[in-house]
N, C-alpha and C positions, 0 to 999 in steps of 0.2 A: 553402306561402305564403312569399314572400320577406319576411324581417323588415326589410329596407331599412336595416340598421344603418350601413352605410358612409355613405350620403347623410344619414341622420339625425344621425350624429356630426359630419360636416363642417358642416352647416347649423346645428346647435346651437352649435358652436364659433363660427361666424361671427356668430350672433345675440348671443352674449355679448360678443364683441369690439366689435361695432358698438354694442351697448347701453352698454358701458363707456365708449367714446369719447363717446357721446352724453351720458352722465351727467356726464362731465368738463365738456363744453361747457355743459350745462344748469346745473350747480352754479356754474360760473364766472359765468354770466349772473346767477343769483340773488344770489350774493355781491356782485357789482358794484352791482346795483340796490337790494337790500334788506339786505345785510350778513349776517354769520354768525348774528346773533341772529334775523333773519327766517327763515333756513333752519331754525334750531332750533325756532322757533314753528310752522312748517308741519309739521315732523316730529312735534311734540308733539300737534297737532290730529289728524293721521292716526293716531297711536298711540291716541288716545282713541276715535276711531270704530271702530278695529279690535276694540275690546272687544265690539262687537255680535256677534262670532263666538261669544260665550258661549251664544247661543241657536240656533246652526246645527244643523239636523237631520242634516247630513252626507250629504245626498242625492247630491251631486256628488263626494264625496271619493274614491270608488273607481271613478269612471266609466270611466277608461281601462282598468281591469282588466276590467270587464264588457263593454266594447266589444271588447276583444281576444279574450275568450273566445267571444263571439258570432261574431266574424269567423272564429276558428279552427274553429268549427262550421259555417261557411258560412251564417249566418243574419243577413243584413243588416237585415231587417225588425226583428228583436229589438234589434239595435244602435241603430237609429233610435228605437225606443221608449224605450230607456234615455236617449238624448240629450235627446229632447223632454221627458221626465219630469223629468230633472235641471234642465233650463233653466227650465221653468215653476215648479218647486218653489223654485228660488233666486230667481226674479223676484218671486214673491209674498212669500216669506219676508223678503227683505231690504228690499223696499219697506215692508212693515209695520214691520220693525225700525227703519228710518230714521225713519218718522213717530212711532213710539212713543218712541224713545230720544232724539229731538232735544232735548226739554226737559231731561231728566236730564243729558245730556252737556253742554248749554249751561251748566247750573248747575255741573256738576262741573269745568269748566275753571277756575273761580275758585279751585280748590284747588291747581292746578299751574302756573298762568300768573301772572306778576307783574301787579299792578293796572294799571300803565301800558300793558300790551299786551293786556289782557283784551278790550277792545272789538274789536280787530283779530282776535283769535283767534275770537271768537264770529261775526264776519262771515264767516270762512272755513269755519265748521262745515257750512252747507248744501252747499257745494261738496264738502267732504270726504265727506259722506254719499253724495252722488250718485256720486262717484268710487268709493266702496266698493261700492255696488250694482252698478255697471257692471264693476268688477273681478271680481266673483263670476260674472257672466254670461259675461264674457270667459274666465274659467277653465274654465267648462263646455265651451265650444266648442273651446278649445285642447286640452282633455283628449280630446275626441272625435277630433281629428286624431291625437293621440298613440296612442290606443287602436287606430286603424286602421293603426298602424306608419308614419304619415306625419308624424313629428316635423319632417322637412325643410320641409313646407308650413307647419306651425305656426311655425317659425323665420322663414321668409320673410315671413309675415304680421306677426310682431312687429317685424322689421327695418323694414318699411314704416311701421308705426305709430310707431316711434321717430322717424323723420325728420319725420313729421307732427306729433308732439308738439313737437319742437324748433322747427319753423316757427311753430306757434301761440304758443309762449311768447316767441320772439324778436319776433314781431309785436306782442304785447300787453303785455310786462312793463314797458316804460317808462311806459305809461299806467295800468296796473292793478296793478302790483306783484305781491304774492304771489297775488292772484286769477288772474293769468295762469298761474301754475304749476298751480293747481287746474283751470282750463279746459283746459289742455294735457293733463292726465291724463284728464279726462272725454272729450275728443275721441279720445285714443289708445285707451282701453278700448272705447268705442263702435265705433270703426272696426274694431278687432281682432275683436270678437264677431261683427259682421256679416260680415266677410270670411271668417272661419273657417267660419261656417255655410254660406256660398255654396260654399266649397271642398269641404266635406264632402258637400254635395248632388251635386257634380260627380263626386267619386271613388267615391261609394257611391249610385248612382241608385236602387237597389232598397231603400234604407233607409226610404223614405217620408217623409224629412225635408222639410218645406215651408219656404218663406222665413219665414213666421210660424208658430212652433211651436204645434200644437194637439193633438198626439198623446200626451196624458197616459195612462199605463198603470198600473193598480193593481198588476199583477204586477211590473212594472219598479220601481215605487215601493217595494214591499215588499222586493225584492232590494237596491235601493240603500240603503234605510233600514236594513235589517238589518246590512249590512256597514258602512254609513256611520256608524251609531251606535258601532260599535267604533272606527272611525277617528276619530270625533269626540272620543272620550276623549283620544286623542293630540293631535288638532288643537287642542282647547281649551287643553290644557296648553302646547303648543308656541307658540301665538299669544300666550300670556302673557309669554313670554321678552322679546320686544322692547319692549312697553310698560313692563313692570316695570323692565327695565334702564334705559330712558330716564327713567322717573320717578325712579329712584335717582340717576342722574347729574345730572338737573336739580335734585334736592333737595340734593345734596351739592356740586355744582360750579357750578350756575347754567346759564342758557340759552347762554352763550357756550361753556362746556365741552361742553354737549350738541350745539351746532352743530358743533364740532370733531370730536366723537365720530361724529356723523352722517356727516360727510365720510369719516372713516377707515373706519368700519364699512361704508358703501356701497362704497367703493373695494375693500376686501378681498373683500366679497361678489361684486363683479363679476368679479374675477380668479378667485375660487373657482368661479364659475359657468362659467368656460371649461372646467373639468373636470366640474363637476356637471351642467351642462345636458345633455350626451349621456346621462347616467345616467337621465334621464326615460324614455328608450326601454327601460330595463331592466324596468320594471313590466309593460307589455304583453308584452314579449319573454319574461320569466320565466313569466307566466301562459300564454302560448301554448305554450312548450316544456314546461311542466308537463302540458299536455294531450296533447302530441304526441311529445316526445323528452326525457325526464328526464335522460339522460346528457349531452346537449348543454347542459342547464341548469347543471350543475356547472362545465363548461368555461367557459361564458360568465361565470359568477360569478367564477371565479378571474382571468380576464382583466380584469374590471372592477376588482377589488381592486388588482392590480398597476398598472394604468393610473392609478388614483386616487393610489396611493402615490408613484409616480415623477413623474408630471406635477404633482400637487398640491404635493409637496415642492419641486420645482424652481421653479415659478411663484411660490408664496407666499414662498419664501426671497428670490427676486429682488425681489419687491415690497417686502418689509421693508427691504432694502438701498437700494432706490430711493426710499423714502418722503421723505427730505429734499429731493430734487430735485422730487418731486411736490408737496410742501408749498410750495416756492418758486414753482412754476408755477401752482398752484391758488389758494393763499391770498395769495401775494405776499411771503412771508417763510418762513424755516426755523423752523417752529413745533414746538418740542420736545414739546409735548403731543400734537400730531398724530402725530409720529413714534413716540412711546411707545404711543399707542392703536393705531396700525397694526401694530406688531410684536406686541402682545398679541393682537389680533384674528387675525393670521396664524396664530399658534400654536393658538388655539382652533378655528378653522375647518379647519385641516389635519387634526386628529384627527377632526373631524366628517365631513370629506370621505372619508377612508379607510374610515370605518365605514358610509358610505352604502349600498354594495351589500348588506350584511347587513340593514340597515334595510328596503331595498326588497324583499329576499327575503321578509321577514316579511309585508309588505303583499301580495305576490303570492300567498302561501299562505293568507292570511286569518287569520293568527295574529299579533297585534300587542301582546300583553301586555308583552313586554320593551321594545318601542318606547315604550309609555306610561310604563313605569318610568324609562326614560332621559330622557324629556321632563320628568318630575317633578323630577329632579335638575337638569336644565338650567334650567328656567323659574323654579323657586322657590329652590332651594338657592344658586344662583349670585348672583342679585340680592340675596337676603337677606344672604348672607355679605358682599357688597360694601358694603351699608349698615353692617353691624356693624363691619367692618374699617376703613371710613372714619372712623367715630366713634372707633375705637380708635387708629388710626395716622395718619389724615388722608391727603390726596392723592387727586385724581381717578383717578390711575392704579390705585390700590388697588381702587376700585370696579369698574373695567373688568377688571382682572386676575381678580377673584373671579367676575365674570359669565362671562368666557371660560373660566375653570377649570370652572365648572359645565357649560358647553356641552361641553367635552371629556370630562368625567366621565360625563355622561349618554350621550354617543355611545359611549364605551368599554363601558358596561354593555350597551347594546342590541346592539352588535357581538359581544361575546363570548357572550352568552346566546343570541342567534339562531343563531349558528354551532353551538353545542352542540345546540340544539333540532333543527335541520335536518341535522345531521351534515355540516356543511361545515367546511373548514379555516379557522381564524382568519386565517392567512396562507397563501398558496399554497406548494406544494412548491418546493424549490430549483430543480428542473428547469424548472418552470413559470415561475418568476421569471426565470431566465436566458434562457429562450426569449422571454419578453415584452420583456426589455431590448433584444433585437435587432430587435424590431418597432417600427414607428412609434408615437408616443405617441397617434396617432389610434386609438381603441379599435375592436375588432371588425372588423378589416380583412377577415377571412374570415367572411362572413355565414352563420350556420347557417340551413338551410332545412328545411322539413317534407318 
């Protein structure tokens, strides 16, 4: 089976570049019409709804791994059973969560949103919940394409959905304000979930996937749940990082500081994703090679580490140096807080990026203990230290530096310990490193095959 790594890498990179440019345009629209405080408010409402992840059963968390294994064994029908089961589980689960948690979340906003903006925040909550439900259904179907080694199709779908989102927001924002942002996300996620399902049915006709999923399988549910509950430990902790970090920044610096952080954080994430997005293909590729060719697995892992190190260091360094210009273009002035936040985020996410292949290796092998340990440091130690250090020394930059330090520290722990567990080099050999420098920064130019 061709792992399709060349096409997957090219289209994943294209997806991130297009999404990054779209994010620039989208945030520019939002800042012009509703201001940075409005952007901070929407960010805070979304962070609040994301706490619903605390009850996730993890049914879809390892879907791409199971689809890849089923495909490696030539069993499309089993792959389809995994996909339908994950879709139906998430549909029921998050609809119930949305209904049950609406009241508590609505009340909880009063603790994190200023009184003068509370009514607007509460009016956005139903849209945020609907967006969150569709996001999780969208994730299931994109994972199905990734598991089939067709990350390229996944990326093409996301690119189309980004243009659709921009069109919706541009058409509605002058009349509806932040609600237009919410509607744009809902349309985007709904379109992506439907399109990805249609594409999977076309490329895997023997899977039995119908347009409307009805193929719930108890066996598939047990497999997904068994592995998913392991992943859920990591997922629950990791999803706490962003809300807790934003709550700390909001509490210490206010909504304007949070709005600036949101812009810097998303900007850095988009550039990081240029390198990280192709790494999505590693999980199904590692799982496939573990079944068919373990020696090729080590070679692929080393290439991924070198590519992450070289490309990530180059792009994130350039981004940090370009942040004053970006601030002027995006915000309208050279915002020193934005520049500081951007530089700090670049450092934290660089370490996380280089550690990503080892993290994914743990997922592909089904051993995630050190991944969970890393997330604990990232999600709790960082934000907590940020709050304490702010109270001691002051300055919003202090809170952000502590949070990003926690991100880097957690990534280092998972990286080192996973490499020891699976007997992989923490860094590739000098020969491997030198040969990789001569290659294009596009990873995996020579595709391993079964």
